[in-house]
N, C-alpha and C positions, 0 to 999 in steps of 0.2 A: 504494500500500500504506500504510494508516494506521498511525501510531505512537501510543503512549500511555505515560505514566509511572506506575509502581506502586512502592509501598514497603511496609514493615512498619509497622503501626499502633503507637501508643504502648502500652507495657505489655502486649504480646502480644495485641492486639485483632484480629489477622489482617491480611489484605492491604487496603491502601487505594489509591485511584486519584486522581491529580491531577485536580481539577475546574476549576481556574482561579483566578487571583489567589493568595491564600494558603489556598485551600480544598482539602480532601481528602475523599473519600467512600468508603464501603464498597460503594456501589452501582455495579456494573460499567457499567451503562447510562448513568450520569451522568458518566463520565470524559470528559475533554477529549481529542479526537483531533487529531493533527497530520499534515499531508500530507508534511512533510519531517522526516527524522530529526534534522537540525540544530536545528530548532525544539524538539523534544522534549529533545534534549541540553542546550539552553540552560536549560530548566526544571530539569533534573537538576543542573546546575551552579550553581544559584542560591546567591548569597552575600549575607549581611547585614552591614552595618556599624553598629556601635553606638558612640556617642560619649558619654563621661563626662568632663566638664571638658575639658582640653586633649588628652586621649588618645582615640584611636579604635581599635576592634578589628574586624577583618573575619573572618567565619567562615562555614562552611556548616552550616545547621541539620541535625540528625540525620535528619529525615525525607527531606531531599534527598540527604544523603550516603549514606544506605542505599537509595536508590531505583535502579531500573533502567528503561531504555527498552525497551519491548516492541513488536514488530510483529505484525500479525495475518495 
């Protein structure tokens, strides 16, 4: 059973689907499919670390924080 990750697009642009890397698409057919739910959850739980001088900050970007894992 394949899984994919979907989220709400920025500024109310509708539903977007994870395409791979840092890319999202509004085209359902272009979404990346995962055979294991754990792999889709790993994408959903993506965190980014930014470093400015001696300090670093880790956070989850909104598109990932607002995403859901969906099965078909």
